[in-house]
C-alpha positions in Angstrom: 82.5 117.2 116.5 86.0 117.3 114.7 86.5 113.7 113.5 89.8 112.9 112.5 92.1 109.4 111.9 93.1 108.7 115.6 89.4 109.1 116.4 88.0 106.5 113.3 91.0 104.2 114.0 90.1 104.3 118.3 86.4 103.7 117.4 87.5 100.9 115.3 89.9 99.1 117.2 87.6 99.8 120.5 84.5 98.0 118.3 86.8 95.1 117.5 87.6 94.7 121.0 84.4 94.6 122.0 83.0 92.3 119.5 85.8 89.5 120.5 85.1 89.6 123.9 81.3 89.6 123.4 82.1 86.3 121.2 84.1 84.9 123.4 81.8 85.6 126.4 78.7 84.4 124.3 80.2 81.2 123.0 81.5 80.4 126.4 78.0 81.1 128.3 76.7 78.5 125.4 79.1 76.0 125.5 80.2 76.3 121.8 83.7 76.1 120.5 85.3 79.7 119.1 86.7 79.2 115.7 89.2 81.4 114.2 86.5 82.0 111.8 84.6 83.6 114.4 86.7 85.9 115.6 87.3 87.4 111.9 83.9 87.6 111.1 83.1 89.2 114.2 86.5 91.7 113.9 85.7 92.6 110.2 81.7 93.4 111.2 83.3 95.4 114.1 86.0 97.2 112.2 83.5 97.9 109.1 81.0 100.0 111.4 83.0 103.4 112.0 84.1 103.2 108.2 80.1 102.6 107.3 79.2 105.7 109.4 81.9 107.8 107.8 80.8 106.8 104.3 77.1 107.8 105.4 78.2 111.1 107.0 80.1 111.8 103.9 77.2 111.4 101.7 75.2 114.1 103.1 78.4 116.6 103.9 80.2 116.1 100.7 82.6 118.8 102.0 84.3 115.9 104.6 85.1 113.9 101.9 89.0 114.3 102.9 87.5 111.8 105.9 87.8 109.3 103.7 91.6 109.3 103.0 92.2 108.5 107.0 90.1 105.3 106.9 92.2 103.4 104.1 93.0 100.9 106.3 89.2 100.3 107.3 88.0 100.1 104.0 90.6 97.5 103.1 89.4 95.6 106.1 85.8 95.7 105.0 86.6 94.8 101.6 88.9 91.8 102.9 85.9 90.6 105.0 83.0 91.0 102.1 85.3 88.8 99.8 86.0 86.4 103.0 82.0 86.4 103.6 81.1 86.1 99.8 83.7 83.3 99.5 82.2 81.3 102.6 78.8 81.9 101.6 79.3 80.5 97.8 81.5 77.7 99.0 78.5 76.4 101.4 75.9 76.7 98.7 77.9 74.8 96.6 
């Protein structure tokens, strides 16, 4: 299978939409209020799945490292998500 920028971006957007819709449905079913923070966490987590898969794939197929050039936005989102979750965790523990 040939992976390209459109495939990776499409997978990221699709997973974000699925995660956000599932989050809203589960929270509505449980009667829980959904915060913007919940949306960000679900979105960042879902957007990082294709990037993580590409990183693992490139670890086993170094000749495909050029795929990483097409996921710069996803890598930035993953980085922002890690920083956000780290900040939130530290803040809650202090």
